[in-house]
MOPAC internal coordinates of N, CA, C and O (Angstrom, degrees):
PM7 1SCF
backbone

  N    0.0000 0     0.00 0     0.00 0    0    0    0
  C    1.4476 1     0.00 0     0.00 0    1    0    0
  C    1.5297 1   108.50 1     0.00 0    2    1    0
  O    1.2310 1   120.54 1   -45.84 1    3    2    1
  N    1.2884 1   116.57 1   134.16 1    3    2    1
  C    1.4639 1   121.17 1   179.37 1    5    3    2
  C    1.5166 1   108.48 1  -109.20 1    6    5    3
  O    1.2310 1   121.13 1   -47.56 1    7    6    5
  N    1.3551 1   115.45 1   132.44 1    7    6    5
  C    1.4596 1   122.71 1   177.40 1    9    7    6
  C    1.5147 1   109.14 1  -115.46 1   10    9    7
  O    1.2310 1   120.55 1   -27.77 1   11   10    9
  N    1.3284 1   116.54 1   152.23 1   11   10    9
  C    1.4569 1   120.52 1   176.29 1   13   11   10
  C    1.5287 1   108.88 1   -74.96 1   14   13   11
  O    1.2310 1   121.12 1   -42.93 1   15   14   13
  N    1.3177 1   115.47 1   137.07 1   15   14   13
  C    1.4658 1   120.22 1  -177.17 1   17   15   14
  C    1.5276 1   113.07 1   -93.33 1   18   17   15
  O    1.2310 1   119.98 1  -179.97 1   19   18   17
  N    1.3228 1   117.64 1     0.03 1   19   18   17
  C    1.4623 1   119.31 1   178.83 1   21   19   18
  C    1.5275 1   109.91 1   -71.48 1   22   21   19
  O    1.2310 1   120.15 1   -44.86 1   23   22   21
  N    1.3280 1   117.32 1   135.14 1   23   22   21
  C    1.4663 1   120.56 1   180.00 1   25   23   22
  C    1.5285 1   111.42 1   -56.26 1   26   25   23
  O    1.2310 1   120.99 1   -48.45 1   27   26   25
  N    1.3134 1   115.72 1   131.55 1   27   26   25
  C    1.4526 1   121.61 1   176.91 1   29   27   26
  C    1.5159 1   115.12 1    81.69 1   30   29   27
  O    1.2310 1   119.79 1   178.48 1   31   30   29
  N    1.3302 1   118.00 1    -1.52 1   31   30   29
  C    1.4667 1   121.11 1  -179.56 1   33   31   30
  C    1.5237 1   108.51 1   -97.83 1   34   33   31
  O    1.2310 1   120.46 1   -55.22 1   35   34   33
  N    1.3169 1   116.72 1   124.78 1   35   34   33
  C    1.4671 1   120.61 1  -177.04 1   37   35   34
  C    1.5253 1   113.21 1  -101.74 1   38   37   35
  O    1.2310 1   120.02 1  -165.75 1   39   38   37
  N    1.3350 1   117.58 1    14.25 1   39   38   37
  C    1.4589 1   120.95 1  -178.50 1   41   39   38
  C    1.5214 1   110.38 1   -63.41 1   42   41   39
  O    1.2310 1   121.15 1   -36.84 1   43   42   41
  N    1.3454 1   115.40 1   143.16 1   43   42   41
  C    1.4587 1   121.05 1   171.54 1   45   43   42
  C    1.5176 1   109.15 1  -147.13 1   46   45   43
  O    1.2310 1   120.75 1   -30.66 1   47   46   45
  N    1.3017 1   116.17 1   149.34 1   47   46   45
  C    1.4592 1   121.75 1  -178.77 1   49   47   46
  C    1.5156 1   110.06 1   -77.51 1   50   49   47
  O    1.2310 1   121.54 1   -35.85 1   51   50   49
  N    1.3214 1   114.66 1   144.15 1   51   50   49
  C    1.4598 1   121.85 1   169.69 1   53   51   50
  C    1.5192 1   104.05 1  -125.17 1   54   53   51
  O    1.2310 1   121.02 1   -80.01 1   55   54   53
  N    1.3258 1   115.65 1    99.99 1   55   54   53
  C    1.4629 1   120.52 1  -172.43 1   57   55   54
  C    1.5210 1   110.25 1  -146.86 1   58   57   55
  O    1.2310 1   120.65 1   -26.08 1   59   58   57
  N    1.3285 1   116.36 1   153.92 1   59   58   57
  C    1.4647 1   120.26 1  -178.02 1   61   59   58
  C    1.5266 1   114.57 1   -76.58 1   62   61   59
  O    1.2310 1   120.26 1   159.92 1   63   62   61
  N    1.3579 1   117.11 1   -20.08 1   63   62   61
  C    1.4635 1   119.85 1  -178.75 1   65   63   62
  C    1.5272 1   109.63 1  -138.90 1   66   65   63
  O    1.2310 1   121.14 1   -15.21 1   67   66   65
  N    1.3271 1   115.43 1   164.79 1   67   66   65
  C    1.4685 1   120.61 1   177.49 1   69   67   66
  C    1.5267 1   110.65 1   -64.13 1   70   69   67
  O    1.2310 1   120.27 1   141.59 1   71   70   69
  N    1.3348 1   117.09 1   -38.41 1   71   70   69
  C    1.4672 1   120.22 1   178.26 1   73   71   70
  C    1.5160 1   111.32 1   -63.57 1   74   73   71
  O    1.2310 1   120.18 1   138.43 1   75   74   73
  N    1.3131 1   117.27 1   -41.57 1   75   74   73
  C    1.4648 1   121.19 1   178.95 1   77   75   74
  C    1.5262 1   110.40 1   -65.93 1   78   77   75
  O    1.2310 1   120.42 1   141.80 1   79   78   77
  N    1.3302 1   116.81 1   -38.20 1   79   78   77
  C    1.4655 1   120.83 1   177.98 1   81   79   78
  C    1.5263 1   110.48 1   -64.96 1   82   81   79
  O    1.2310 1   120.18 1   140.18 1   83   82   81
  N    1.3258 1   117.25 1   -39.82 1   83   82   81
  C    1.4594 1   120.69 1   178.65 1   85   83   82
  C    1.5266 1   110.79 1   -64.95 1   86   85   83
  O    1.2310 1   120.26 1   140.13 1   87   86   85
  N    1.3178 1   117.10 1   -39.87 1   87   86   85
  C    1.4663 1   120.75 1   176.66 1   89   87   86
  C    1.5165 1   110.65 1   -62.56 1   90   89   87
  O    1.2310 1   120.02 1   135.28 1   91   90   89
  N    1.3242 1   117.57 1   -44.72 1   91   90   89
  C    1.4636 1   121.14 1   177.61 1   93   91   90
  C    1.5255 1   110.73 1   -61.33 1   94   93   91
  O    1.2310 1   120.52 1   138.45 1   95   94   93
  N    1.3185 1   116.60 1   -41.55 1   95   94   93
  C    1.4601 1   121.47 1  -179.67 1   97   95   94
  C    1.5260 1   111.04 1   -62.78 1   98   97   95
  O    1.2310 1   120.60 1   134.86 1   99   98   97
  N    1.3295 1   116.45 1   -45.14 1   99   98   97
  C    1.4652 1   120.48 1   178.94 1  101   99   98
  C    1.5240 1   110.34 1   -60.68 1  102  101   99
  O    1.2310 1   120.31 1   136.11 1  103  102  101
  N    1.3245 1   117.02 1   -43.89 1  103  102  101
  C    1.4604 1   120.79 1   178.35 1  105  103  102
  C    1.5271 1   110.92 1   -62.82 1  106  105  103
  O    1.2310 1   120.34 1   138.56 1  107  106  105
  N    1.3145 1   116.96 1   -41.44 1  107  106  105
  C    1.4678 1   121.43 1   177.89 1  109  107  106
  C    1.5288 1   110.75 1   -61.12 1  110  109  107
  O    1.2310 1   120.37 1   133.31 1  111  110  109
  N    1.3249 1   116.89 1   -46.69 1  111  110  109
  C    1.4602 1   120.11 1  -179.66 1  113  111  110
  C    1.5192 1   111.63 1   -58.72 1  114  113  111
  O    1.2310 1   120.95 1   135.06 1  115  114  113
  N    1.3252 1   115.78 1   -44.94 1  115  114  113
  C    1.4656 1   119.73 1  -179.44 1  117  115  114
  C    1.5256 1   110.59 1   -64.72 1  118  117  115
  O    1.2310 1   120.11 1   134.77 1  119  118  117
  N    1.3214 1   117.39 1   -45.23 1  119  118  117
  C    1.4606 1   121.42 1  -176.45 1  121  119  118
  C    1.5240 1   112.98 1   -70.59 1  122  121  119
  O    1.2310 1   119.84 1   142.05 1  123  122  121
  N    1.3139 1   117.91 1   -37.95 1  123  122  121
  C    1.4654 1   121.01 1  -170.77 1  125  123  122
  C    1.5252 1   115.84 1  -106.67 1  126  125  123
  O    1.2310 1   119.64 1   154.77 1  127  126  125
  N    1.3248 1   118.29 1   -25.23 1  127  126  125
  C    1.4618 1   119.45 1  -170.02 1  129  127  126
  C    1.5270 1   114.05 1  -126.56 1  130  129  127
  O    1.2310 1   119.85 1  -160.92 1  131  130  129
  N    1.3142 1   117.90 1    19.08 1  131  130  129
  C    1.4605 1   120.45 1   177.09 1  133  131  130
  C    1.5161 1   109.57 1  -127.22 1  134  133  131
  O    1.2310 1   121.83 1   -14.16 1  135  134  133
  N    1.3068 1   114.10 1   165.84 1  135  134  133
  C    1.4576 1   119.77 1   174.58 1  137  135  134
  C    1.5203 1   107.67 1  -147.34 1  138  137  135
  O    1.2310 1   121.24 1   -23.64 1  139  138  137
  N    1.3068 1   115.23 1   156.36 1  139  138  137
  C    1.4553 1   121.09 1   179.43 1  141  139  138
  C    1.5157 1   108.63 1   -93.95 1  142  141  139
  O    1.2310 1   121.06 1   -45.97 1  143  142  141
  N    1.3176 1   115.58 1   134.03 1  143  142  141
  C    1.4613 1   120.65 1   177.73 1  145  143  142
  C    1.5240 1   108.75 1  -127.59 1  146  145  143
  O    1.2310 1   121.04 1   -21.43 1  147  146  145
  N    1.3164 1   115.61 1   158.57 1  147  146  145
  C    1.4583 1   121.07 1  -179.46 1  149  147  146
  C    1.5285 1   108.97 1   -92.43 1  150  149  147
  O    1.2310 1   121.00 1   -95.80 1  151  150  149
  N    1.3352 1   115.70 1    84.20 1  151  150  149
  C    1.4598 1   122.07 1  -177.58 1  153  151  150
  C    1.5244 1   107.36 1  -136.88 1  154  153  151
  O    1.2310 1   120.62 1   -34.08 1  155  154  153
  N    1.3025 1   116.41 1   145.92 1  155  154  153
  C    1.4610 1   121.50 1   177.03 1  157  155  154
  C    1.5255 1   109.40 1   -83.46 1  158  157  155
  O    1.2310 1   120.43 1   -78.40 1  159  158  157
  N    1.3195 1   116.78 1   101.60 1  159  158  157
  C    1.4585 1   121.93 1   178.92 1  161  159  158
  C    1.5301 1   107.05 1  -114.55 1  162  161  159
  O    1.2310 1   119.65 1   -52.92 1  163  162  161
  N    1.3174 1   118.28 1   127.08 1  163  162  161
  C    1.4682 1   120.58 1  -178.58 1  165  163  162
  C    1.5337 1   112.10 1   -58.63 1  166  165  163
  O    1.2310 1   120.46 1   -30.13 1  167  166  165
  N    1.3274 1   116.73 1   149.87 1  167  166  165
  C    1.4649 1   121.41 1   176.73 1  169  167  166
  C    1.5204 1   110.31 1   -55.00 1  170  169  167
  O    1.2310 1   120.80 1   -40.40 1  171  170  169
  N    1.3129 1   116.08 1   139.60 1  171  170  169
  C    1.4546 1   121.61 1   178.36 1  173  171  170
  C    1.5194 1   113.91 1    82.06 1  174  173  171
  O    1.2310 1   120.27 1  -176.89 1  175  174  173
  N    1.3279 1   117.09 1     3.11 1  175  174  173
  C    1.4673 1   121.27 1  -179.37 1  177  175  174
  C    1.5220 1   109.41 1  -116.91 1  178  177  175
  O    1.2310 1   120.68 1   -22.19 1  179  178  177
  N    1.3115 1   116.30 1   157.81 1  179  178  177
  C    1.4633 1   123.58 1   175.17 1  181  179  178
  C    1.5167 1   108.24 1  -132.29 1  182  181  179
  O    1.2310 1   120.80 1   -16.43 1  183  182  181
  N    1.3075 1   116.08 1   163.57 1  183  182  181
  C    1.4653 1   120.14 1   173.28 1  185  183  182
  C    1.5102 1   108.33 1  -115.42 1  186  185  183
  O    1.2310 1   120.99 1   -43.20 1  187  186  185
  N    1.3232 1   115.71 1   136.80 1  187  186  185
  C    1.4613 1   121.19 1   177.13 1  189  187  186
  C    1.5187 1   109.24 1  -132.27 1  190  189  187
  O    1.2310 1   121.98 1   -20.25 1  191  190  189
  N    1.3061 1   113.81 1   159.75 1  191  190  189
  C    1.4558 1   121.21 1   175.18 1  193  191  190
  C    1.5186 1   105.26 1  -137.34 1  194  193  191
  O    1.2310 1   120.06 1   -59.59 1  195  194  193
  N    1.3071 1   117.49 1   120.41 1  195  194  193
  C    1.4537 1   121.38 1  -173.52 1  197  195  194
  C    1.5224 1   113.35 1   -83.14 1  198  197  195
  O    1.2310 1   120.26 1   159.62 1  199  198  197
  N    1.3047 1   117.11 1   -20.38 1  199  198  197
  C    1.4556 1   121.58 1   176.71 1  201  199  198
  C    1.5171 1   107.75 1  -127.74 1  202  201  199
  O    1.2310 1   120.24 1   -30.61 1  203  202  201
  N    1.3265 1   117.14 1   149.39 1  203  202  201
  C    1.4591 1   120.18 1  -174.63 1  205  203  202
  C    1.5219 1   113.31 1   -54.40 1  206  205  203
  O    1.2310 1   120.23 1   141.33 1  207  206  205
  N    1.3085 1   117.16 1   -38.67 1  207  206  205
  C    1.4694 1   119.94 1   179.16 1  209  207  206
  C    1.5312 1   111.80 1  -107.29 1  210  209  207
  O    1.2310 1   120.61 1  -163.26 1  211  210  209
  N    1.3370 1   116.44 1    16.74 1  211  210  209
  C    1.4588 1   121.42 1  -178.84 1  213  211  210
  C    1.5191 1   112.91 1   -78.45 1  214  213  211
  O    1.2310 1   121.29 1    -4.85 1  215  214  213
  N    1.3069 1   115.14 1   175.15 1  215  214  213
  C    1.4533 1   122.57 1  -179.77 1  217  215  214
  C    1.5316 1   110.38 1   -81.28 1  218  217  215
  O    1.2310 1   120.22 1   -36.85 1  219  218  217
  N    1.3369 1   117.18 1   143.15 1  219  218  217
  C    1.4537 1   121.89 1   176.68 1  221  219  218
  C    1.5212 1   109.37 1   -73.44 1  222  221  219
  O    1.2310 1   120.55 1   -40.80 1  223  222  221
  N    1.3368 1   116.56 1   139.20 1  223  222  221
  C    1.4515 1   124.01 1   179.86 1  225  223  222
  C    1.5234 1   107.92 1  -118.06 1  226  225  223
  O    1.2310 1   119.77 1   -51.98 1  227  226  225
  N    1.3299 1   118.05 1   128.02 1  227  226  225
  C    1.4624 1   122.56 1   175.09 1  229  227  226
  C    1.5209 1   107.40 1   -97.01 1  230  229  227
  O    1.2310 1   120.85 1   -57.81 1  231  230  229
  N    1.3360 1   115.98 1   122.19 1  231  230  229
  C    1.4547 1   120.82 1  -174.97 1  233  231  230
  C    1.5228 1   109.89 1  -154.64 1  234  233  231
  O    1.2310 1   120.46 1    -3.07 1  235  234  233
  N    1.3336 1   116.73 1   176.93 1  235  234  233
  C    1.4641 1   120.23 1   175.28 1  237  235  234
  C    1.5237 1   109.11 1   -75.58 1  238  237  235
  O    1.2310 1   120.84 1   -18.56 1  239  238  237
  N    1.3287 1   115.99 1   161.44 1  239  238  237
  C    1.4558 1   120.23 1   178.36 1  241  239  238
  C    1.5278 1   111.28 1   -60.21 1  242  241  239
  O    1.2310 1   120.78 1   137.61 1  243  242  241
  N    1.3228 1   116.12 1   -42.39 1  243  242  241
  C    1.4634 1   120.39 1  -178.33 1  245  243  242
  C    1.5306 1   111.21 1   -62.23 1  246  245  243
  O    1.2310 1   120.52 1   135.44 1  247  246  245
  N    1.3342 1   116.60 1   -44.56 1  247  246  245
  C    1.4720 1   120.20 1   178.82 1  249  247  246
  C    1.5254 1   110.46 1   -67.27 1  250  249  247
  O    1.2310 1   120.21 1   143.16 1  251  250  249
  N    1.3178 1   117.21 1   -36.84 1  251  250  249
  C    1.4667 1   120.98 1   177.64 1  253  251  250
  C    1.5244 1   110.35 1   -60.82 1  254  253  251
  O    1.2310 1   120.84 1   138.52 1  255  254  253
  N    1.3233 1   116.00 1   -41.48 1  255  254  253
  C    1.4681 1   119.50 1   178.94 1  257  255  254
  C    1.5306 1   110.27 1   -63.29 1  258  257  255
  O    1.2310 1   120.23 1   136.65 1  259  258  257
  N    1.3351 1   117.17 1   -43.35 1  259  258  257
  C    1.4679 1   120.67 1   178.67 1  261  259  258
  C    1.5273 1   111.34 1   -61.69 1  262  261  259
  O    1.2310 1   120.61 1   135.53 1  263  262  261
  N    1.3244 1   116.44 1   -44.47 1  263  262  261
  C    1.4681 1   120.52 1   179.17 1  265  263  262
  C    1.5248 1   111.37 1   -63.49 1  266  265  263
  O    1.2310 1   120.88 1   137.85 1  267  266  265
  N    1.3255 1   115.91 1   -42.15 1  267  266  265
  C    1.4640 1   121.04 1   178.68 1  269  267  266
  C    1.5249 1   110.83 1   -61.96 1  270  269  267
  O    1.2310 1   120.93 1   130.31 1  271  270  269
  N    1.3346 1   115.82 1   -49.69 1  271  270  269
  C    1.4689 1   120.32 1  -179.42 1  273  271  270
  C    1.5217 1   111.13 1   -60.69 1  274  273  271
  O    1.2310 1   120.36 1   137.24 1  275  274  273
  N    1.3292 1   116.92 1   -42.76 1  275  274  273
  C    1.4654 1   120.58 1   179.40 1  277  275  274
  C    1.5350 1   110.82 1   -63.61 1  278  277  275
  O    1.2310 1   120.06 1   140.20 1  279  278  277
  N    1.3137 1   117.50 1   -39.80 1  279  278  277
  C    1.4621 1   120.87 1  -179.54 1  281  279  278
  C    1.5132 1   111.73 1   -66.23 1  282  281  279
  O    1.2310 1   120.29 1   147.12 1  283  282  281
  N    1.3274 1   117.05 1   -32.88 1  283  282  281
  C    1.4712 1   120.51 1  -177.64 1  285  283  282
  C    1.5109 1   112.99 1   -91.65 1  286  285  283
  O    1.2310 1   119.84 1   172.60 1  287  286  285
  N    1.3212 1   117.92 1    -7.40 1  287  286  285
  C    1.4751 1   121.39 1   176.18 1  289  287  286
  C    1.5191 1   111.85 1   -82.70 1  290  289  287
  O    1.2310 1   120.46 1   163.91 1  291  290  289
  N    1.3311 1   116.73 1   -16.09 1  291  290  289
  C    1.4696 1   120.67 1  -175.16 1  293  291  290
  C    1.4994 1   112.12 1   -71.28 1  294  293  291
  O    1.2310 1   120.10 1   180.00 1  295  294  293

């Protein structure tokens, strides 16, 4: 079962497989916890911020996932 790690968010996946749960989680993150900004970000890159008042980091999606997971494992 996958749960959202955002503070105060009680979302959780209801899916038959781990892959399906991950897909649901990704969709949830995009729909509920992202916003569109007018910034020039190279193709294949994303921007993340690990702390609410932290600095934005431009990185690949895969590296962003690793950074996110590491930040929430602490």
